[in-house]
C-alpha positions in Angstrom: 151.2 147.6 86.3 151.4 144.3 84.3 155.5 144.0 85.1 154.4 144.2 88.7 151.6 141.2 88.3 153.9 139.4 86.0 156.8 139.8 88.7 154.3 138.5 91.4 153.6 135.2 89.4 156.8 135.2 89.3 157.2 134.8 93.2 154.1 132.8 93.8 155.8 129.8 91.6 159.0 130.3 92.6 157.2 129.9 96.8 155.4 127.0 95.4 158.4 125.4 93.8 160.7 125.8 96.9 157.6 125.2 99.9 155.7 122.6 98.2 158.2 119.6 98.7 159.8 120.9 101.8 156.1 120.5 103.1 156.3 116.8 101.5 160.0 116.2 103.2 158.7 117.6 106.5 155.7 115.5 106.3 156.9 111.8 105.4 160.5 112.6 107.4 158.5 113.2 110.5 156.0 109.9 110.1 159.4 107.8 109.5 161.1 109.1 112.1 157.5 108.8 114.7 157.5 105.3 112.9 161.4 103.9 114.2 160.4 106.0 117.0 163.8 106.5 118.6 163.3 108.9 121.0 161.4 108.6 124.9 157.9 108.7 125.1 158.1 112.6 126.1 159.3 114.1 123.5 157.7 111.5 121.5 154.4 113.6 122.6 156.4 116.9 122.7 157.9 116.3 118.9 154.6 114.6 117.6 152.5 117.5 118.8 154.9 120.1 116.7 155.5 118.2 113.6 151.4 117.3 113.7 150.7 121.3 114.1 153.5 122.5 111.4 152.5 119.9 108.7 148.9 120.8 108.9 149.9 124.4 108.4 152.2 123.3 106.0 150.3 121.3 103.8 147.3 123.7 103.7 149.5 126.9 102.8 151.4 124.4 100.2 147.8 124.0 98.7 146.3 127.3 99.0 150.0 128.3 96.9 149.0 125.5 94.0 145.1 126.9 93.6 147.0 130.8 93.8 148.4 129.4 90.6 144.8 129.4 88.4 143.1 132.3 87.1 141.0 134.0 89.9 137.5 132.5 89.0 139.0 129.3 88.7 140.7 129.9 92.4 137.3 130.5 93.6 136.0 127.1 92.8 139.0 125.1 94.2 139.5 126.8 97.3 136.8 125.8 99.5 137.7 122.1 98.3 141.7 122.7 99.3 140.2 122.6 102.9 137.6 120.8 102.9 138.8 118.2 101.0 141.4 116.6 104.5 138.3 116.3 106.3 136.1 114.4 103.5 139.2 112.3 103.2 140.4 112.1 106.7 136.4 110.8 107.2 136.6 108.7 104.2 139.7 107.2 105.3 138.6 105.9 109.6 134.7 105.6 108.8 134.3 104.3 104.6 136.9 101.8 103.9 137.0 100.3 107.2 132.6 99.6 106.6 132.9 99.2 103.4 135.8 96.5 104.7 133.8 95.1 107.6 130.7 94.5 104.7 132.8 92.1 102.5 133.9 90.7 106.3 130.7 90.4 106.7 130.1 87.7 103.9 133.2 85.8 105.1 133.9 83.1 107.1 135.5 84.0 110.9 138.8 83.9 109.5 137.9 85.7 106.5 139.8 83.2 104.1 136.5 82.1 102.6 133.5 83.2 101.1 129.9 81.9 103.6 127.6 84.1 101.8 124.8 85.1 104.4 125.1 82.2 106.9 126.3 85.2 109.4 123.1 87.2 108.9 121.5 83.6 109.3 123.3 83.3 112.4 122.0 87.0 113.7 118.2 86.2 113.7 118.5 82.5 114.6 120.9 82.1 118.1 118.7 82.8 120.6 121.7 85.2 122.3 121.1 87.4 119.2 117.7 87.1 120.2 118.5 88.1 123.4 120.9 91.1 122.3 118.4 92.5 119.8 115.5 92.3 122.2 117.3 94.1 125.1 118.4 96.4 123.0 115.1 97.7 121.6 114.4 97.7 125.5 117.3 100.8 125.7 116.0 102.2 122.6 112.5 102.4 123.9 113.0 102.8 127.5 116.6 104.9 127.7 115.8 107.4 125.5 111.5 107.8 126.5 112.9 108.7 130.6 116.6 110.3 129.7 113.6 112.8 127.7 111.1 112.7 130.2 113.5 113.6 133.2 115.3 116.0 131.3 112.3 118.1 130.4 110.6 117.6 133.7 113.7 119.1 135.2 113.9 121.6 132.8 110.1 122.5 133.5 110.8 122.5 137.1 113.9 124.4 137.3 112.7 127.5 135.7 110.3 127.8 138.5 113.0 127.4 141.5 114.9 129.6 143.0 118.0 127.1 142.7 117.9 126.9 139.2 121.3 127.2 138.1 122.5 124.7 140.7 119.7 122.2 140.2 119.9 122.0 136.4 124.4 121.9 137.4 123.5 118.5 139.9 121.5 117.2 137.2 124.1 117.4 134.1 126.8 116.2 136.6 127.0 112.8 135.6 127.2 114.1 131.9 131.3 114.8 133.3 131.7 110.8 133.5 133.0 108.7 131.0 130.3 105.1 130.6 132.9 103.0 132.5 133.0 105.2 134.9 129.5 105.3 135.4 129.4 101.9 135.2 132.1 100.9 138.3 130.3 103.2 140.2 126.8 101.8 140.1 128.3 98.6 140.5 129.2 99.6 144.3 125.7 101.0 144.1 123.8 97.4 142.8 126.7 95.1 145.0 125.4 92.3 146.6 126.0 89.3 149.3 124.6 86.2 150.3 122.7 87.4 153.1 123.7 87.5 156.9 127.1 88.9 154.9 127.9 92.6 155.5 126.7 94.3 152.9 128.7 96.8 150.6 126.2 97.3 148.1 124.3 101.4 148.8 120.6 99.3 147.4 121.4 96.3 149.6 122.6 98.0 152.7 119.5 100.1 153.1 117.5 96.6 152.0 119.1 95.6 155.0 118.5 98.1 157.4 114.4 98.5 156.7 114.5 94.4 157.3 114.3 93.2 154.5 116.8 90.5 152.1 119.7 91.9 149.8 118.8 91.1 146.2 121.1 90.4 143.6 119.9 93.3 141.3 121.8 92.5 138.2 121.5 88.7 138.4 118.0 87.9 137.4 116.7 89.0 133.9 115.4 91.3 132.7 115.1 93.8 135.4 118.9 93.3 135.7 118.7 95.4 131.9 115.7 97.9 133.9 118.9 98.6 136.3 121.6 98.7 133.8 119.3 101.7 131.7 119.1 103.3 135.1 122.7 104.2 134.6 122.7 105.3 131.0 119.3 107.8 132.3 121.1 108.8 135.1 124.0 110.3 132.4 122.1 111.3 129.5 119.2 113.7 131.1 121.8 115.6 131.8 122.5 116.7 128.1 118.5 116.5 127.9 118.1 119.0 130.4 120.6 121.2 128.9 119.3 121.1 125.3 115.9 121.1 126.8 116.3 124.0 128.4 117.9 126.4 125.8 114.7 125.7 124.0 112.5 126.5 126.4 114.1 129.8 127.0 112.9 130.7 123.5 109.7 129.9 124.2 107.9 133.3 124.5 106.1 134.5 128.6 104.0 136.8 126.6 102.3 134.1 125.1 101.9 132.2 128.0 100.8 135.2 130.2 98.5 136.0 127.5 96.8 132.4 127.5 96.3 132.4 131.1 94.9 135.7 130.9 91.9 133.8 128.6 92.0 131.2 131.5 94.0 128.8 130.5 95.1 125.9 132.9 99.0 125.3 133.6 98.8 122.1 132.1 96.7 123.5 129.3 99.9 126.2 128.6 102.3 123.4 129.1 100.6 120.6 125.9 99.1 123.2 123.6 101.9 126.1 123.7 105.5 124.8 125.1 105.3 120.9 123.7 104.5 122.0 119.9 106.9 124.8 120.3 110.2 123.0 121.8 109.2 119.8 119.7 111.7 120.1 117.1 114.1 119.8 120.0 112.3 117.2 121.9 113.3 115.8 119.0 116.7 115.9 118.5 117.4 115.5 121.6 115.6 112.0 121.4 116.9 110.7 118.2 120.7 111.7 119.7 119.8 109.7 122.4 119.0 107.0 120.0 122.2 106.6 118.8 123.7 106.2 122.5 121.2 103.9 122.9 121.8 101.4 119.8 125.4 102.1 120.6 125.2 101.1 124.2 128.4 99.0 125.5 130.1 100.2 127.9 128.0 99.9 130.9 127.7 96.4 130.0 130.1 95.3 129.3 132.1 97.2 133.3 128.7 95.6 135.0 127.3 92.5 134.2 129.7 91.7 130.6 126.8 90.3 128.7 125.8 87.9 131.7 122.7 87.3 132.6 120.6 87.9 130.0 122.0 91.6 129.7 124.0 91.1 125.9 123.4 94.0 123.4 124.2 94.3 119.9 127.2 96.2 120.4 128.4 94.3 123.3 127.9 91.1 120.9 129.5 92.2 118.2 133.0 93.6 120.9 132.4 89.2 121.8 132.8 87.7 118.6 135.4 90.4 117.2 138.3 90.3 119.7 136.5 87.1 121.9 135.3 84.5 119.7 137.5 86.0 116.7 134.8 85.4 114.7 135.6 88.9 112.2 132.7 87.5 110.3 129.6 87.2 112.4 130.9 90.5 114.3 131.1 92.2 111.3 128.0 91.2 109.9 126.5 92.6 113.7 128.5 95.9 112.9 126.7 95.9 109.4 123.0 95.5 111.1 124.2 98.4 113.7 124.8 100.4 111.0 121.9 100.0 109.1 119.7 100.5 112.9 121.4 104.1 113.1 121.6 105.7 109.6 117.8 106.4 110.0 118.1 108.6 112.7 121.3 109.7 111.6 119.6 110.6 108.6 116.5 112.2 109.9 118.5 114.0 112.4 120.0 116.0 109.1 118.0 116.1 107.2 115.5 118.5 109.9 119.1 120.3 110.6 118.7 120.8 107.0 115.2 122.5 106.8 116.8 124.8 110.3 119.3 126.0 108.1 121.8 124.3 109.8 123.4 124.0 107.2 
């Protein structure tokens, strides 16, 4: 028995000594080959797919071989970190390090050559354009989230009593398949404006003129133009709200609702006293998720107005300061402010998920 165990351990050591250097060679060699890029675009893509998949599998296999050299108790403690570790390293590389770097840059001048203290943050709270961006972001948070959740819940409630429930939900959910920029392009045609007397190509103005009214510059007048942009966001997010809340409604017991009806409760009372409290957790989850999307909203504003006519939001200002004005200090400071704004929402979501034993 002991001889067999010794033989198996020797084989394990040999496999480890052979396979681990081979894995390192394949990973580094493939990376250098891709960096030099001697192949055509198609061949580079195919090679990247094959090399990437093989490298990941080989890496986990090699790490597992190394860990197997330890005693069983240590192996059981270490092995979870072997499989979780690479994901943590990747998240740290792409999220943690850039966050720390942005924090450092937020205290530097536009060229990141000298320390300026809190000057960039002072600019954020004193500049008129930034105050407009803050105000508009609050509008997106309040109205974008409220209307998306409200219409999602309303649609879910009505669809339950409809003979075309699946079709109705599908139609409401369809906009979720469209990107933010794509939705912006679609709605730009809806809001298109031309002077009085010209042929109106925008749907809304064509209807206005057809009814005897005058064409309106929907996106040119603040603050109403912000609400027309928020409408696009609501159109996109209502489908997400519908799907989650509809699933939550399916979990509400029919027996409880029927018992309430037998006791004489009206439908509105059942909704307020039974249904909504039962799906309260799902409503909060949907609301916080949509709030995160609203806080980071950029695509719609950029594709529709580019932040003009009083439609700036924090995300659009961060993009302009960083990539248009090349002021890395101000751009990084705005990014940190957005991070601070979304952090409590993320923490609350994680806390609620933990209570429900999701993790």
